N, C-alpha and C positions, 0 to 999 in steps of 0.2 A: 819721602821723608829722608832727612840727612842726619847722620849720627851727631849727637850733641857736642862732641869735641872736634868736629871737622871744620877745617878752614881750607876752602878750595873754590874753584869755579864750577857751577852746575848749570847744565843746559836744560831749559824748560821752554816749550813752545818756540823753538828756534831762537831763543835769546839766552845769553850766558849771564848768570848772576853770581855775585861775589858773596859767598857764604862764610861767616865767621862764627865759630862755636855752634854750628848747626842752624843758624838763622841768616836770612838775607840781610846784609849790612847796607840798608837803603840810605843811610846817612854818610856813607863813605865815598870819598873821591881820592884815588891813588893809582899807582901802577902795581900790577901783580904779575909774577912769573907763573906761567902755567904751561906745562909740556914743552919747555925750552924756549918759549916766546914771552915777551912782556906785553901786557894788555892795559889799556887805559880804562879804569873803572870810574864811572860817574854816577853818583847816587845809587851805588850797589849793582850797577849793570855794566857790561862791556859796552862802551860807546863806539860801536862799529862803524858809524857813519862819520866820525869826527876826525878831522885833521887839525892839529894844534900843537902848542908846546905845553909840556907838563913838568912842573917842578917836583922832583922826588929825591929825597935825601941830599939837599943842597945842590943838585945838578938839574939842569933843564934838558928835557928829551923831546925829540921830534916824533910825534905820533901821527901816523897816517892810517886812516880807516880803522881807528881804535887800537892799533898795534904799534909799538915802538919800532921805527924803521932804522935799524943800525947801519944800513947800507946807504942811507941818504947823505949826500954831500951837496951843499948849495946854500941858497938864501931862502929865508922864510919871513914873511911879514906878519907880525903879531903885536897886537895892542899898540898900533901906531909906530912901530919901529921894525927895521929890517935886522934880522939876525943871521949870522953865518953858522951853518950846521956842518959838523964834521963827524962822520960815523954815527949819525943819529943824535949827537949831543951838541948843545950850543957851545961854540968855540970861544 
């Protein structure tokens, strides 16, 4: 059980879930900072197998294996278009 006012990631059965006010936010897709890293949350869970671009606060980020990769510099093909990535952000 998670305290009612808690917003965090919680590990359960080897999967991390995004908990908002003590409940899994199963309708939430976002980026969340946890222990110094940024994670891609898809439908309330860390999307650990996902490599994609994610828009967060008007900026696009490169996510590799469910985590924002701020060290990535290069190209990424997404939704029919090539994007240039610098330090994990679309340039």
